[in-house]
N, C-alpha and C positions, 0 to 999 in steps of 0.2 A: 692844860697848863704845862704839863711835863713835855708834851710834844713841841709846844712853842719855845720852851727853854732849850730843848735839844737843838732846834733849828737855829736859834741865836748863837749858841756855842759853836755850832758847825761853821757858821759864817765867820765868826771871830777867828777860829782856828785857821781857816783857809786864807783869810786876810793877812794874819800874822805870818803864815808860812810863805805866802807870795812876796811879802815885803822883805823877808830875810833872804830869799833866793837870789843868787847872782847869776846872770847870764853866763853860759859857758864861754870861756876865752881860750881860743886855740892858738898855740904857738907853732911856728914853722918847725917841721921835723928837722932833726940834726944828724941824720944818717945812722940812727940807732934802732931802726926797725929790725925785727927778727922774723924769720920765715920758717914754715913747716918743712921746706926742702930748698936746696940751693939750685937744683936742676929738675925740670919737669920733663920726663921722657914720655912723649905721647905715643910710644911704641911704634908699630909698623902699620902703615895704611897703604891701600892701593891708590894709584893716581886718580884724582877727581872724586874720591869717596871720602866723605866726612869722617873725622875721627870720633872717638868717644869724647865725653867731656871730662876734663881733669881739673882738680882744684888745688889752689895754693892758699894757705892761711897766713895772713900778715898780722904780726903782734906788735902792739905798743905796750911794752912792759915798764914804761916810765910812769912817774907820778903826775905827768902833765897831759892835758888834752892837746893833741897836735893836729896839724893840717899838713898833708903831703902836697907840696905845691904842684908837682906834675907826676903822673903815673901813666906809662904807656909802653908801646912796643918800639924797640930801637929802630926797626925798619919802617915805622910809621904806617901810613895808609897803604903802602905797598906790601905790607906783611901778609903772609898767608895764614897767620894766626888770627883768632878773634878772642876778645876778652869780654867778660861780664863782671863789672865791679858793683857790688851791692845792688844787683838786679838791673843795672844799666849796661847795655851793650855798646862797644866802641873799641877804638884802638889807641885813643889818647884822652886822658882825664886830667882835670885840674882841681886843686884845692879839695882833696879827699880828706874828710875829717875823721879822726879816730880818737875816741876817748881814752883816758888813762887806764891802763891794765885791761884794755879791750882788744878785739881783733876783728878783722874783716876777711871775707872770702873773695877770692878772684877765681873765676872759672875760665878755662882755656880750651879752645877747639881749633882744629885746622882742617882745611881742604886744599890740597896741593896738586897742581898739574905738572907732572914730571917733564912734559915737553917744553916747559919754559926754561929748562936748564940745558946747557950744552954738554954733550957726551955723558949722559947719565949712566950708560952701560947697564940698563935694566933696573937700577935703583939709585936713589940720591938721598944723601943725608942733609936734611933741611934744618937750619938753626935760626934762632932769633933770641932776643932777650926782653924781659920785662924790666924797664928802668924806673926806679923810684928816685925822684928829685934829680938834681944835677950838680955839677961842680964837685966841690969837696964832700958834699953830702950824698953823692950818687951811690946807689946800691942796685945790684942787678940779680935777677934770677934767670938762668939759662933755660931755653926751650929747644928740644931736640926731637925730630921726627924722621924716621926712615920711610921713604916713599918708594914703592915698588911699581914698576911698569907692568902692564898686563894686557891680555887680549880680552876684550869684552864681547860677550854674546848676549843680545837682548832682543825682545820682540819689538816690532814697529809700533809707533804711537802716533795717532792722528792729532796733530797740534791744534786743530780746530775743535774737535769733539772730545779730545783727551781720552778717546777709546784706545785700549791697548790690544794688540793682536792676540787672538786665541787660537788654540789648536783644534783641528779636525782630525780624528783618529779612526782607524779601521778597527772596529770592535765587532767580532763575530761575523766578519764579512760585510758589515755595513759601515758607511762613513758617518760618523757621529760628531756633531759639533759640540765641543766641550766649553766649559768656562775656564779652562786652564790657560793662563797667560803664557805665551811662548811661541816658538816657531820651529820649523824644520831647519836642521843644519844645512849650510851651503856646501857644495862640493869641496871648496877650499878649506872647510872646517872639519872634514871627516878624518883628518890625521892630526892628532894633537901631540905636540912635542914638549921637551923640557926647556925650550929656549925662554919662554915667558910663562907665568901662570895664566890660567884662564879664569875669568870671573863671569858667571852665568846668572842672568836675571830671567825668571820664568823657567819654563820647562823647555830644554833643548831636545828635539826629537830627531832620531836617526830615521831618514826617509825609508820607505819600503824598498827592499831589494838592495840597500846600501849597508856598508860596514863602517862603524866608527872604530878607528885604531888609535890607541893611546900608548905612546912610547914610554919606556922606562924613565923614571924621574919626573914625570909630568905632575903638575899640581892643578887640580880643579877646585874652584871655590864657588859656592852657591849662595845666592842671596836668599832671604826668607821666601818661602813658597816657591822654591825652584828645585830643579832636579834634571835627571836624564830620563828619556823615554825611548825604548828600543821597540820599534813598530813591527808589524807583520812582515815576515821575510827579511827583516833587518837583523844585524848582528852587532855585538860589542866585543872587541878584542882588547883586553888590558894586558900589556906586555911588560909588566914590571919584572924586576930581577932582585936577587939577594943584595942587601946593602951591608957592607962591612961595618959601617958606622951606624949603630942601632939608635942613635939619637937624631942624626941628620936624615937617615933613611934616604940616602941620595939616589938610590935606584928604584925605590918604591913609588908607586903611583898613589897619590893621596887625594881623597875626596873629602872636603870639609866645607864649613861655612866661610863667608867672606869677611868676617870680623877677625882680625889678626891679633887683637890685644890679648894679653895673658888671661884676663877675666873670662874670655870666651873660649879658651883652648880646650876645655873639657865640658862645655855647657851643652846639654842634650837639646834636640829639637830645633836646631837653627835653620834647617833646610828640609826639603821634602824627601826624595828617595831616588834610587836607581830602579826604574820600573821596566821589567821585561813583559811586554804585552803578549797575549795569546797569539801565537803565530811567529814570534821572533825565533831565531834559530842560531845554532852554532855560536853560542855565547861563551866566552872564556875570560876568566879573571885570574891573574897570577901576580903575587906580591903586590897587593893593594892594602891600603888602610882606609877604611870608610868610617867616619866618625861624626858624631853630633847631629845625626839626621833624625827625622821622625821615624822612618823605617829605613834601615840600611839598604836592604835589597828586597824588592817586591817582585815576585816571579809568578806569572799566571799561565796556566794551560800547558798543552802538549805533554801530558803525562806518559804517553806511549811513544815518544820520539825515539827513533833508532839510536841516535846519539843524544845523550842527556841535553836537555834544553840549556842548562847552565852548568858549567864546570868551574869551580872556584878552588884555588889552591894557594897555600902559603900566604894567607891573608888574614887581616884583623878587622873586626867590626866592633866599635865601642860607642857607648853613650847614645844609644837610640832611644828616643822618648817613648816609642811603642815597641816595635819588634826589631831585632837585629836582622834576621832573615825571615820573611813571611812567604811561604810557598802555598799557592792555592791550586790544587789539582794539577801539579806540574812535575817536572823531573829535575832533580839537582844532585850533582855529585860534588862532595867536598873532601879535601885532603889538607891536613895541616892548617885548619881554620881555628882561629881564636875569637870567641865572641864573649862580651861581658857588658854589664851595666845597661840593661834594657828595661824600659818602663813596664812592659808586659812580659813576653817571652823572648829569650835570646834566639831560639829557633822554634818556629811553628810550621808544621806541615799540615795544612788544613784542607778539607774537602778532598781527602784522598791524595793519590799521586804516587810518586816513586822517588825515594830519597836514600842516598848511600853516603855515609860519613865515616872516614877512616882517619885515625890519629888526629882527632879534633878535640879542642878544649872548649866546651860550651858551658859557660858559667854565667851566673847572674847575681851580682852583689849590689843591685840597685839600692840606693839609700836616699833617694829624693822623694820618698813617700811610699804609700802602700802599693804593693805589687799583687795583681790579681792572679797571674798565671805563673807556672813554674818555668825553669830554664828551657825545658823541652816539652812542647805540646804537640800531640798527634790527634787528629780526628778525621772522620770520613764523611762529613755532612756540611751542608750550608743551609741557612734559613733564608728563603727568598722574600721578595717584597710582599707577598701575600701570606707570610708566616708559615708557608709550607716547608717541611724538612725534606731536603733533597739529598739522597745518599749516593755515594759512589765508592769505587774501589780504592783502598790503600793497598796498592799492588805490592809495595815493599818499602820498609823503612828500617835500614840496617845501620847500626852504630857499632863500629869495630875499633877496639883499642882507644876508646874515647873517655874523657873526663866530663861528667855531667854533674855540676855542683853549684852551690850558691848559698845565700844567707837565708833561704826559706826551706821548708821541708813539707812534702817531698818535692824533688826537682824534676820529676817526670809526671805527665798526665796523659793518659790514653783514653780519649773520649770517643767511644764507639757507639754508633747507633746500629744495633744488630739487625741484619736482614739476611736471609738465607742465601740470596744470590750475590751478595756483596762480600768481598774479601777485606780482612783487616790484618794484614801481614806485617809483623815487625819483629826485630830481634836485636838484643843488646849482647855483644860478645866481648869478653875481657875488657869491660868498662869499669871505671870507678864512679859510682853513682851515689848521690844522696837520696835515699828513700827509706824513711822510717815511719811506719804506720802503727803507732802505739795504740791508737783508738779504733783500729779496724775499720777505718772509713773507706778503704779501697779494697773492694771485694771483687770476685769473679776471676775467670781464668786469665784475663789480661794481667792481673797482678799476682799471679802465682809465680813467685821468684824461683821456685824449684822446677818449673816447666822448661826443659832444655830446648823446646821449640821456640821459646821467646827469650830465655835468659841462660847464658852459658859462660862460666868462668869469670863472673863479675865480682867486684868488691863493693860492699855497701857501707857507707857512713864512716869510712876511714879518712883521715886528714890528707888532702892533696898537697898541703904545705906550699901554697902559692906565695910568691915573694911579696906582693903588695896589691891586693885586689882593688883598693881605692884608686890606685894609679894605673890600673889595667896592666899590671905586671904579673902575668900568670905563668911565668916560668916556675918550675917546681924545684924544691930544695932537697937536701940529702935526707930529710925526715919524711918524705912523701911516701904514702902507701902505694903510689903508682909505679915505683921504681922496679924495673925488671919484670913487670907483670903483663907486658904486652905480648900478644900472640905473634910468633915469628912469621906466620903466614901473611899477616897483614903488614908487618914491618917491611918485608921484602917488596911489597907493592908500593910502599912509600918509604924508600930506603934512607932518606935524610929528613931531619926535623925542620921546623920553620926557620931555624937559624943555621941550616945547612950542615948540621952535625949528623954523622952516620949513626943510625940506630939499629942496624941489622943484627949486631952481635948480642946486645942485651937491651931489647926495646923497652922503653918506659911507655906507660899509657899516656895519651894526650898528644898535644902538638909539639911539646918540648921534651928533649932529654934533660935530665936533672943536672943541676950545678950545685956547687958549694957556695952558699951566700956569704959575702964578706962580713966580717965581724963589725958591729957598730961601734963607733967611738964612745 
């Protein structure tokens, strides 16, 4: 009986409610809409590459339900902008209904071909407007996009099968077909200049026996799963120079992703790596910034090269989702290098090799999750596909007048597989190092900090006084423990710091001479 009564009461309630309800009545808008912004800056994009999606919120703060008679782009169907209003894509909309005290979202994107405009001179400021209503009720929101011209390098694609060209590489003297999308650079592409930025899709490989030369001020932008490969008997020469303007870095060579919007400026893992294959030779990088890669530099093989396989000077590597520099049984010389924010190690010398770093700042303040490895990792082995441990010589690993620090502890790991016939040679000299082993987890001769064969003149666990690690600003201040603690012998080998300041008289440890930080307001 009670269930039957409940059913009757429910029907009565619904009938009464529906009889009282009035249909919504929408009045035409009167030009009183409000917006979350009056101008949408879609930031900078490359020609023919789609922008990110931006949003505009439109408010009806009146007490009336309204209808917007027309909503669309001022340039109409010819506009290079695209709109989505309440999930419907288009460029012109009619009778958009908006309840009292409610709002709606408009999403905006653009894809712009700079060649459609006369005399763009490398870039073009493209504008349009979103118009709401007309006549005396007309309201507008401005749209602005800076479009940059670029030189595009991408692999061939079969239009019928949709198969993208892949690389065949010389690995250990054998031609190996890989699944890496990309192609070899053409002769006309082996000198890159600062006239236009380069946008690279897939891996661009330097052909065997050739040299890729990159001039000062060049900009290389890599799409997802893209990078550079320097093949057997090939070379990379990056000829950047000091920039007076440390914000513009006008003479620096910059390697980064192809998304130019601010949200991507410091986002790790946007592209692959600069990969020096076993057999590449005479590689040199000066004044470069390498940022937002999976691995900033991957260097393989040639540990006994007469001249170091890679020499890198006056350069910065930031925001690598795995390693800043990963060496695998190779030879690397570094001077005035700054590395920070790496998902694993900022520098890893693995499977032995030869490494010499002088006046470098190798830090790791990764804050995007748990970090498994310290700032500096050295080991002398690799585990092959059959789970066998293969051991080789760490011929030398010298860190002179370097800062090795970070937000973990300790920030060095010396992972040796001991074998009588294999060397594990390393030394830290006049370095500022974070290494505190309160629980005695690190034992053995490699961690005897009093052994002058491995450690000499170092400072442990004192504050380097970096300016702002979150922003990769690792210049040191006047409270740094690194001040005047560098050994003059190494300072004379690298007489100026990364900012071209002379360090020979009173050398500080690391890549920078200290400054006085300006007082905050």
